[in-house]
LUMDREN-722362 format. One line per field, with one value per atom (N, C-alpha, C): x, y, z; residue number from 1; atom name. Coordinates in steps of 0.05 Angstrom, whole numbers, plus 5000, padded with zeros to 4 digits. Example, Ala and Ser with C-alpha at 12.3 -4.5 7.8 and 13.67 -1.06 7.14 Angstrom:
<pts>
u = (5264;5246;5264;5257;5273;5258)
v = (4886;4910;4934;4955;4979;5001)
w = (5156;5156;5156;5142;5143;5157)
rodo = (1;1;1;2;2;2)
vodo = (N;CA;C;N;CA;C)
</pts>
This chain:
<pts>
u = (4943;4971;4988;4999;5015;5045;5056;5081;5104;5094;5113;5130;5155;5168;5177;5162;5169;5148;5158;5140;5147;5125;5126;5115;5131;5121;5111;5088;5077;5077;5090;5095;5068;5062;5039;5049;5031;5037;5051;5064;5079;5106;5112;5138;5152;5179;5196;5194;5203;5204;5221;5240;5258;5243;5218;5202;5200;5203;5203;5231;5252;5277;5279;5268;5271;5253;5229;5212;5224;5238;5253;5272;5286;5307;5293;5272;5260;5246;5235;5221;5244;5265;5284;5299;5302;5314;5297;5272;5252;5248;5263;5263;5249;5241;5226;5251;5240;5255;5236;5247;5230;5242;5221;5230;5208;5219;5202;5204;5195;5201;5189;5206;5194;5176;5160;5139;5156;5147;5161;5168;5192;5200;5206;5206;5212;5236;5253;5279;5298;5309;5327;5322;5340;5335;5313;5303;5281;5293;5316;5328;5330;5340;5344;5317;5297;5270;5257;5262;5251;5264;5290;5305;5290;5274;5260;5234;5226;5199;5197;5177;5152;5152;5178;5180;5188;5181;5184;5160;5161;5136;5132;5149;5145;5131;5139;5125;5098;5094;5071;5050;5057;5037;5032;5046;5040;5012;4999;4971;4966;4946;4939;4939;4929;4929;4958;4974;5002;5014;5009;5021;5011;4985;4976;4988;4989;5001;5031;5044;5072;5077;5061;5061;5050;5030;5021;5041;5058;5079;5098;5107;5125;5115;5091;5080;5079;5071;5069;5096;5118;5145;5154;5142;5150;5141;5155;5146;5121;5116;5091;5080;5055;5045;5058;5067;5081;5059;5068;5052;5054;5035;5035;5027;5043;5037;5038;5020;5020;5010;5020;5011;5000;4976;4964;4952;4962;4954;4965;4986;4997;4979;4964;4944;4921;4913;4892;4901;4926;4938;4939;4947;4949;4920;4898;4871;4864;4872;4869;4882;4906;4921;4909;4901;4889;4861;4845;4820;4823;4846;4850;4865;4867;4876;4906;4921;4951;4969;4957;4973;4966;4986;4983;4967;4974;4959;4968;4949;4955;4948;4964;4960;4958;4936;4932;4935;4955;4962;4950;4931;4923;4915;4899;4893;4876;4884;4865;4841;4816;4794;4791;4787;4779;4754;4748;4722;4700;4679;4655;4655;4677;4675;4683;4663;4666;4682;4703;4719;4709;4688;4674;4687;4705;4715;4730;4725;4738;4768;4779;4808;4822;4807;4820;4818;4796;4793;4810;4816;4834;4863;4872;4898;4903;4883;4891;4882;4865;4852;4875;4895;4914;4926;4931;4946;4929;4904;4886;4893;4906;4915;4894;4872;4850;4858;4853;4864;4889;4905;4936;4942;4966;4976;4980;4968;4978;5002;5018;5044;5065;5055;5073;5065;5088;5082;5074;5060;5054;5075;5082;5099;5083;5080;5066;5084;5072;5088;5091;5111;5117;5095;5081;5057;5036;5030;5009;5020;5046;5058;5054;5058;5053;5025;5005;4980;4971;4980;4972;4986;5011;5028;5037;5049;5066;5054;5026;5013;5021;5025;5030;5060;5078;5106;5120;5143;5159;5169;5172;5177;5204;5222;5249;5244;5228;5224;5206;5184;5169;5188;5205;5223;5243;5254;5273;5259;5234;5218;5211;5204;5196;5222;5246;5270;5276;5273;5283;5264;5239;5219;5200;5195;5174;5184;5168;5178;5155;5158;5137;5119;5093;5071;5059;5049;5033;5003;4994;4966;4947;4958;4940;4938;4957;4954;4932;4933;4915;4885;4883;4856;4848;4865;4859;4850;4858;4850;4821;4809;4780;4761;4775;4759;4756;4744;4739;4765;4787;4814;4820;4807;4811;4787;4775;4752;4760;4746;4747;4722;4718;4693;4694;4677;4677;4662;4647;4635;4649;4671;4685;4702;4703;4723;4752;4769;4795;4816;4843;4862;4860;4872;4871;4878;4865;4867;4868;4886;4887;4886;4869;4867;4877;4895;4902;4898;4893;4889;4902;4904;4915;4894;4893;4872;4878;4904;4911;4914;4903;4908;4889;4899;4885;4878;4897;4893;4877;4883;4866;4859;4834;4825;4816;4817;4807;4778;4762;4733;4734;4749;4751;4758;4780;4789;4770;4753;4732;4711;4705;4685;4694;4721;4730;4726;4733;4729;4702;4684;4657;4644;4658;4646;4649;4669;4675;4655;4645;4625;4642;4628;4643;4636;4615;4608;4614;4635;4640;4665;4673;4694;4720;4727;4750;4758;4783;4794;4799;4788;4793;4791;4809;4812;4818;4808;4814;4826;4849;4863;4869;4860;4865;4886;4906;4927;4925;4926;4926;4950;4947;4970;4983;4972;4988;4975;4996;4988;4996;4994;4996;5027;5045;5072;5080;5062;5062;5089;5098;5121;5146;5148;5169;5165;5140;5137;5146;5158;5170;5150;5158;5141;5127;5135;5126;5130;5148;5154;5131;5114;5089;5071;5069;5050;5063;5087;5100;5098;5100;5098;5070;5050;5022;5019;5029;5026;5043;5065;5081;5065;5053;5036;5013;5002;4975;4984;5008;5014;5020;5028;5033;5010;4985;4962;4943;4943;4923;4926)
v = (4518;4519;4542;4561;4580;4570;4570;4558;4580;4604;4625;4632;4640;4650;4679;4691;4722;4738;4756;4776;4807;4820;4849;4864;4879;4892;4921;4933;4956;4975;4998;5016;5035;5042;5063;5091;5108;5136;5144;5169;5181;5172;5145;5134;5123;5120;5110;5078;5067;5038;5025;5039;5028;5016;5020;5008;4978;4968;4941;4927;4941;4929;4902;4904;4882;4858;4866;4845;4829;4845;4833;4812;4819;4801;4777;4780;4759;4741;4750;4731;4720;4732;4719;4697;4703;4679;4654;4655;4635;4628;4633;4623;4640;4663;4680;4700;4709;4730;4757;4776;4800;4826;4843;4870;4889;4915;4935;4960;4963;4987;5012;5033;5060;5072;5087;5105;5120;5126;5148;5171;5181;5208;5203;5179;5174;5157;5156;5143;5159;5149;5162;5159;5168;5166;5187;5181;5199;5228;5230;5258;5272;5259;5271;5278;5261;5269;5292;5293;5313;5343;5338;5365;5379;5364;5376;5388;5383;5392;5423;5434;5427;5429;5435;5442;5421;5396;5374;5370;5387;5387;5362;5346;5321;5301;5300;5282;5295;5323;5334;5330;5328;5324;5297;5277;5249;5243;5228;5220;5191;5187;5158;5139;5147;5127;5120;5140;5136;5117;5121;5104;5077;5071;5043;5033;5046;5036;5029;5045;5039;5011;5004;4979;4958;4960;4941;4934;4954;4949;4930;4936;4919;4890;4889;4861;4845;4859;4847;4839;4850;4845;4818;4804;4776;4757;4734;4713;4698;4699;4689;4708;4706;4723;4723;4745;4743;4746;4740;4750;4778;4792;4823;4827;4841;4849;4879;4893;4921;4931;4956;4964;4994;4997;5021;5031;5052;5059;5037;5025;5002;4979;4976;4954;4959;4985;4991;4984;4991;4986;4953;4940;4913;4900;4910;4900;4906;4928;4934;4913;4908;4888;4861;4852;4829;4825;4847;4849;4846;4854;4853;4825;4807;4780;4781;4799;4801;4789;4781;4768;4738;4723;4695;4697;4713;4718;4746;4755;4783;4786;4805;4810;4839;4851;4881;4886;4897;4902;4930;4933;4958;4974;4966;4977;5002;5022;5044;5031;5040;5028;5035;5015;5022;5038;5048;5060;5042;5049;5034;5029;5033;5032;5060;5075;5102;5103;5115;5116;5137;5134;5152;5152;5133;5130;5155;5166;5191;5192;5169;5172;5172;5160;5160;5188;5201;5229;5248;5245;5259;5258;5232;5226;5232;5231;5234;5257;5274;5293;5315;5319;5342;5337;5310;5305;5312;5314;5325;5354;5369;5396;5414;5413;5432;5460;5475;5503;5510;5490;5492;5487;5494;5487;5458;5448;5421;5417;5437;5435;5436;5435;5431;5406;5391;5367;5371;5350;5350;5334;5345;5327;5323;5298;5293;5304;5320;5328;5308;5308;5290;5286;5308;5305;5288;5293;5274;5248;5243;5214;5200;5216;5202;5191;5208;5199;5178;5182;5165;5138;5138;5113;5100;5115;5102;5107;5109;5112;5088;5097;5076;5066;5077;5067;5090;5082;5102;5125;5149;5173;5171;5159;5153;5137;5116;5100;5115;5131;5145;5164;5180;5199;5186;5165;5150;5141;5130;5119;5143;5167;5190;5198;5200;5209;5190;5164;5144;5141;5142;5135;5157;5179;5196;5212;5214;5232;5248;5268;5284;5267;5276;5262;5279;5265;5280;5282;5308;5310;5300;5301;5289;5259;5246;5217;5213;5226;5224;5230;5252;5254;5236;5227;5207;5181;5175;5150;5152;5175;5177;5177;5171;5169;5142;5142;5116;5097;5115;5102;5082;5083;5065;5045;5039;5021;4992;4974;4949;4935;4911;4898;4879;4885;4864;4840;4839;4815;4797;4803;4790;4767;4745;4725;4737;4729;4740;4719;4725;4709;4707;4689;4690;4717;4728;4754;4751;4763;4764;4793;4802;4830;4827;4845;4843;4872;4872;4897;4897;4918;4922;4934;4923;4935;4964;4972;5001;5019;5012;5028;5050;5074;5101;5109;5112;5122;5099;5075;5052;5034;5043;5028;5000;4982;4954;4953;4972;4971;4979;4996;5001;4977;4964;4940;4918;4915;4893;4900;4927;4933;4928;4933;4927;4896;4880;4852;4845;4855;4848;4856;4875;4883;4862;4846;4824;4803;4794;4773;4745;4730;4705;4681;4681;4656;4653;4664;4665;4646;4630;4609;4622;4649;4660;4655;4654;4652;4681;4687;4712;4708;4722;4717;4745;4748;4773;4763;4777;4771;4800;4801;4822;4818;4834;4830;4848;4839;4856;4870;4896;4912;4924;4922;4932;4960;4979;5004;5007;5030;5031;5029;5030;5024;4995;4979;4951;4938;4950;4939;4943;4963;4966;4963;4964;4962;4936;4938;4913;4892;4867;4844;4841;4855;4853;4823;4810;4782;4765;4771;4754;4758;4784;4788;4775;4776;4765;4734;4723;4694;4686;4700;4693;4691;4715;4716;4691;4685;4661;4639;4633;4610;4608;4631;4633;4626;4637;4631;4601;4587;4560;4540;4551;4535;4543;4563;4569;4554)
w = (4865;4878;4866;4880;4869;4866;4843;4837;4833;4826;4821;4846;4845;4866;4866;4846;4839;4854;4869;4884;4877;4870;4867;4889;4903;4928;4917;4925;4915;4939;4937;4959;4960;4981;4987;4988;4993;4993;5018;5015;5037;5043;5034;5044;5019;5023;5000;5001;4977;4974;4992;5004;5024;5046;5050;5070;5068;5043;5039;5041;5050;5049;5066;5090;5108;5098;5087;5077;5055;5037;5015;5023;5043;5054;5066;5081;5095;5077;5053;5033;5015;5012;4995;5011;5034;5050;5050;5043;5044;5013;4996;4968;4949;4954;4934;4921;4899;4884;4885;4895;4900;4886;4882;4874;4886;4895;4905;4892;4868;4851;4861;4861;4868;4850;4861;4844;4824;4801;4784;4799;4795;4808;4838;4849;4877;4882;4863;4866;4883;4902;4917;4949;4965;4992;5004;5027;5038;5038;5050;5052;5025;5005;4978;4966;4971;4961;4976;5002;5018;5010;5003;4995;4972;4956;4933;4941;4966;4974;4976;4966;4952;4924;4912;4884;4864;4870;4851;4833;4811;4795;4782;4775;4762;4778;4804;4823;4829;4833;4838;4818;4793;4771;4762;4779;4771;4777;4759;4764;4772;4786;4798;4773;4752;4728;4718;4718;4710;4729;4754;4775;4774;4768;4763;4740;4719;4693;4699;4714;4720;4731;4750;4763;4748;4732;4713;4694;4683;4665;4678;4703;4716;4718;4728;4731;4707;4684;4658;4647;4656;4645;4654;4674;4680;4661;4660;4641;4650;4676;4686;4708;4714;4732;4760;4773;4797;4820;4844;4866;4872;4878;4881;4911;4925;4953;4956;4966;4966;4994;5003;5027;5024;5037;5037;5010;4998;4970;4951;4957;4942;4946;4968;4971;4950;4948;4930;4900;4892;4867;4865;4884;4883;4878;4890;4883;4855;4845;4816;4798;4801;4788;4791;4814;4818;4804;4804;4791;4760;4750;4720;4714;4732;4729;4718;4731;4725;4745;4766;4789;4794;4802;4809;4836;4855;4879;4890;4906;4915;4945;4958;4986;4989;5001;5005;5035;5043;5070;5078;5096;5108;5082;5067;5040;5040;5024;5019;5002;5008;4995;4966;4947;4920;4917;4896;4889;4894;4910;4916;4944;4961;4989;5000;5010;5018;5046;5048;5072;5091;5106;5125;5151;5158;5185;5192;5215;5227;5225;5235;5236;5209;5189;5162;5150;5155;5146;5161;5187;5201;5192;5188;5180;5154;5131;5105;5089;5099;5081;5073;5086;5078;5053;5046;5020;4996;4999;4977;4967;4985;4981;4973;4985;4980;4985;4962;4963;4957;4953;4948;4919;4910;4884;4880;4856;4849;4838;4835;4821;4846;4870;4894;4906;4918;4931;4960;4972;4999;5018;5039;5057;5085;5091;5117;5141;5158;5179;5200;5217;5237;5257;5263;5280;5268;5242;5228;5226;5220;5219;5245;5267;5294;5294;5284;5287;5266;5241;5220;5217;5223;5219;5243;5262;5283;5311;5312;5338;5356;5382;5401;5403;5385;5387;5404;5414;5431;5411;5425;5408;5392;5402;5386;5362;5363;5340;5320;5329;5313;5296;5309;5299;5277;5285;5267;5240;5245;5221;5202;5214;5197;5181;5195;5182;5159;5162;5142;5121;5126;5102;5092;5109;5098;5076;5053;5031;5020;5004;4990;4974;4974;4960;4940;4918;4897;4907;4904;4911;4888;4865;4841;4843;4853;4858;4877;4901;4921;4910;4896;4883;4864;4849;4826;4840;4865;4878;4889;4884;4892;4866;4843;4817;4807;4784;4772;4764;4764;4760;4782;4805;4827;4828;4810;4809;4805;4820;4817;4816;4801;4801;4821;4844;4868;4864;4841;4836;4816;4804;4784;4795;4786;4796;4795;4812;4814;4825;4821;4834;4864;4878;4908;4919;4937;4949;4981;4993;5021;5029;5048;5058;5088;5097;5122;5135;5163;5176;5203;5218;5245;5264;5288;5307;5313;5311;5318;5295;5273;5250;5253;5244;5243;5215;5198;5171;5158;5164;5153;5177;5189;5213;5204;5221;5212;5205;5217;5208;5177;5167;5139;5121;5132;5116;5118;5139;5138;5118;5113;5097;5068;5061;5035;5030;5051;5048;5044;5058;5057;5029;5015;4991;4968;4970;4951;4951;4928;4925;4936;4952;4962;4950;4931;4919;4890;4881;4850;4846;4866;4863;4867;4876;4881;4911;4916;4943;4953;4975;4989;5019;5030;5060;5076;5097;5115;5141;5146;5171;5185;5212;5226;5252;5251;5271;5294;5319;5343;5346;5353;5359;5338;5312;5290;5282;5278;5267;5238;5226;5197;5189;5209;5201;5205;5195;5197;5185;5166;5150;5167;5185;5202;5232;5240;5267;5279;5304;5315;5316;5309;5306;5279;5259;5233;5221;5231;5221;5224;5244;5246;5223;5214;5191;5167;5163;5140;5140;5163;5166;5159;5168;5159;5129;5116;5086;5074;5083;5073;5074;5099;5102;5083;5081;5064;5035;5027;4999;4994;5015;5011;5012;5024;5026;5005;4990;4970;4945)
rodo = (1;1;1;2;2;2;3;3;3;4;4;4;5;5;5;6;6;6;7;7;7;8;8;8;9;9;9;10;10;10;11;11;11;12;12;12;13;13;13;14;14;14;15;15;15;16;16;16;17;17;17;18;18;18;19;19;19;20;20;20;21;21;21;22;22;22;23;23;23;24;24;24;25;25;25;26;26;26;27;27;27;28;28;28;29;29;29;30;30;30;31;31;31;32;32;32;33;33;33;34;34;34;35;35;35;36;36;36;37;37;37;38;38;38;39;39;39;40;40;40;41;41;41;42;42;42;43;43;43;44;44;44;45;45;45;46;46;46;47;47;47;48;48;48;49;49;49;50;50;50;51;51;51;52;52;52;53;53;53;54;54;54;55;55;55;56;56;56;57;57;57;58;58;58;59;59;59;60;60;60;61;61;61;62;62;62;63;63;63;64;64;64;65;65;65;66;66;66;67;67;67;68;68;68;69;69;69;70;70;70;71;71;71;72;72;72;73;73;73;74;74;74;75;75;75;76;76;76;77;77;77;78;78;78;79;79;79;80;80;80;81;81;81;82;82;82;83;83;83;84;84;84;85;85;85;86;86;86;87;87;87;88;88;88;89;89;89;90;90;90;91;91;91;92;92;92;93;93;93;94;94;94;95;95;95;96;96;96;97;97;97;98;98;98;99;99;99;100;100;100;101;101;101;102;102;102;103;103;103;104;104;104;105;105;105;106;106;106;107;107;107;108;108;108;109;109;109;110;110;110;111;111;111;112;112;112;113;113;113;114;114;114;115;115;115;116;116;116;117;117;117;118;118;118;119;119;119;120;120;120;121;121;121;122;122;122;123;123;123;124;124;124;125;125;125;126;126;126;127;127;127;128;128;128;129;129;129;130;130;130;131;131;131;132;132;132;133;133;133;134;134;134;135;135;135;136;136;136;137;137;137;138;138;138;139;139;139;140;140;140;141;141;141;142;142;142;143;143;143;144;144;144;145;145;145;146;146;146;147;147;147;148;148;148;149;149;149;150;150;150;151;151;151;152;152;152;153;153;153;154;154;154;155;155;155;156;156;156;157;157;157;158;158;158;159;159;159;160;160;160;161;161;161;162;162;162;163;163;163;164;164;164;165;165;165;166;166;166;167;167;167;168;168;168;169;169;169;170;170;170;171;171;171;172;172;172;173;173;173;174;174;174;175;175;175;176;176;176;177;177;177;178;178;178;179;179;179;180;180;180;181;181;181;182;182;182;183;183;183;184;184;184;185;185;185;186;186;186;187;187;187;188;188;188;189;189;189;190;190;190;191;191;191;192;192;192;193;193;193;194;194;194;195;195;195;196;196;196;197;197;197;198;198;198;199;199;199;200;200;200;201;201;201;202;202;202;203;203;203;204;204;204;205;205;205;206;206;206;207;207;207;208;208;208;209;209;209;210;210;210;211;211;211;212;212;212;213;213;213;214;214;214;215;215;215;216;216;216;217;217;217;218;218;218;219;219;219;220;220;220;221;221;221;222;222;222;223;223;223;224;224;224;225;225;225;226;226;226;227;227;227;228;228;228;229;229;229;230;230;230;231;231;231;232;232;232;233;233;233;234;234;234;235;235;235;236;236;236;237;237;237;238;238;238;239;239;239;240;240;240;241;241;241;242;242;242;243;243;243;244;244;244;245;245;245;246;246;246;247;247;247;248;248;248;249;249;249;250;250;250;251;251;251;252;252;252;253;253;253;254;254;254;255;255;255;256;256;256;257;257;257;258;258;258;259;259;259;260;260;260)
vodo = (N;CA;C;N;CA;C;N;CA;C;N;CA;C;N;CA;C;N;CA;C;N;CA;C;N;CA;C;N;CA;C;N;CA;C;N;CA;C;N;CA;C;N;CA;C;N;CA;C;N;CA;C;N;CA;C;N;CA;C;N;CA;C;N;CA;C;N;CA;C;N;CA;C;N;CA;C;N;CA;C;N;CA;C;N;CA;C;N;CA;C;N;CA;C;N;CA;C;N;CA;C;N;CA;C;N;CA;C;N;CA;C;N;CA;C;N;CA;C;N;CA;C;N;CA;C;N;CA;C;N;CA;C;N;CA;C;N;CA;C;N;CA;C;N;CA;C;N;CA;C;N;CA;C;N;CA;C;N;CA;C;N;CA;C;N;CA;C;N;CA;C;N;CA;C;N;CA;C;N;CA;C;N;CA;C;N;CA;C;N;CA;C;N;CA;C;N;CA;C;N;CA;C;N;CA;C;N;CA;C;N;CA;C;N;CA;C;N;CA;C;N;CA;C;N;CA;C;N;CA;C;N;CA;C;N;CA;C;N;CA;C;N;CA;C;N;CA;C;N;CA;C;N;CA;C;N;CA;C;N;CA;C;N;CA;C;N;CA;C;N;CA;C;N;CA;C;N;CA;C;N;CA;C;N;CA;C;N;CA;C;N;CA;C;N;CA;C;N;CA;C;N;CA;C;N;CA;C;N;CA;C;N;CA;C;N;CA;C;N;CA;C;N;CA;C;N;CA;C;N;CA;C;N;CA;C;N;CA;C;N;CA;C;N;CA;C;N;CA;C;N;CA;C;N;CA;C;N;CA;C;N;CA;C;N;CA;C;N;CA;C;N;CA;C;N;CA;C;N;CA;C;N;CA;C;N;CA;C;N;CA;C;N;CA;C;N;CA;C;N;CA;C;N;CA;C;N;CA;C;N;CA;C;N;CA;C;N;CA;C;N;CA;C;N;CA;C;N;CA;C;N;CA;C;N;CA;C;N;CA;C;N;CA;C;N;CA;C;N;CA;C;N;CA;C;N;CA;C;N;CA;C;N;CA;C;N;CA;C;N;CA;C;N;CA;C;N;CA;C;N;CA;C;N;CA;C;N;CA;C;N;CA;C;N;CA;C;N;CA;C;N;CA;C;N;CA;C;N;CA;C;N;CA;C;N;CA;C;N;CA;C;N;CA;C;N;CA;C;N;CA;C;N;CA;C;N;CA;C;N;CA;C;N;CA;C;N;CA;C;N;CA;C;N;CA;C;N;CA;C;N;CA;C;N;CA;C;N;CA;C;N;CA;C;N;CA;C;N;CA;C;N;CA;C;N;CA;C;N;CA;C;N;CA;C;N;CA;C;N;CA;C;N;CA;C;N;CA;C;N;CA;C;N;CA;C;N;CA;C;N;CA;C;N;CA;C;N;CA;C;N;CA;C;N;CA;C;N;CA;C;N;CA;C;N;CA;C;N;CA;C;N;CA;C;N;CA;C;N;CA;C;N;CA;C;N;CA;C;N;CA;C;N;CA;C;N;CA;C;N;CA;C;N;CA;C;N;CA;C;N;CA;C;N;CA;C;N;CA;C;N;CA;C;N;CA;C;N;CA;C;N;CA;C;N;CA;C;N;CA;C;N;CA;C;N;CA;C;N;CA;C;N;CA;C;N;CA;C;N;CA;C;N;CA;C;N;CA;C;N;CA;C;N;CA;C;N;CA;C;N;CA;C;N;CA;C;N;CA;C;N;CA;C;N;CA;C;N;CA;C;N;CA;C;N;CA;C;N;CA;C;N;CA;C;N;CA;C;N;CA;C;N;CA;C;N;CA;C;N;CA;C;N;CA;C;N;CA;C;N;CA;C;N;CA;C;N;CA;C;N;CA;C;N;CA;C;N;CA;C;N;CA;C;N;CA;C;N;CA;C;N;CA;C;N;CA;C;N;CA;C;N;CA;C;N;CA;C;N;CA;C;N;CA;C;N;CA;C;N;CA;C;N;CA;C;N;CA;C;N;CA;C;N;CA;C;N;CA;C;N;CA;C;N;CA;C;N;CA;C)
</pts>
């Protein structure tokens, strides 16, 4: 039984931590204490962060290991292990934190795969390869174009909602973080016992298709006494945190936390 009421929300790539604002309000109204810390060098509004593009050298040279350590330090600052909920690359970081037994329970929403699950799905490669910055300076940040955003995050939504979401949330990204997520710094031990873990996916996901999420789930050992669950939501794209109807996903997570 999970008794803690503390939740750490872990933000993914390409977007600001403001993507959790409505989720924080939703969970806090139901008795939880929440924080959604920004990545290092990502404090500020989306507009202010985009104004630094592409010359924010501090963000550009941030590494994946530094990012993981940043969130581990936050999680360890609690007097008891908190619940950790992450989206996309934040879902991968959440799995690393869970694998190190630093969370009371963990939820990885539309997660980037940890090392050991090769993401060969075409839509993942099409949506995400540009952030690797092949042939470009690693001292310059990458900003997802609106066209790529339409494909990778908000496919299927009305144009006005797609544009409003890009304006509000999309921010520059570190190519070195993206590259680091392909290394042993992103490794988890799929055979190791771990705290309760829920993996969620959406049928309309492109950058993280449901097929990829199922392969992550299937990688985990199921007979080591650990609680692990997979839930796939119909109609959900990668903008699941803000896509109309997101409350259904949040309610499922709340119910899962109550029954584990």
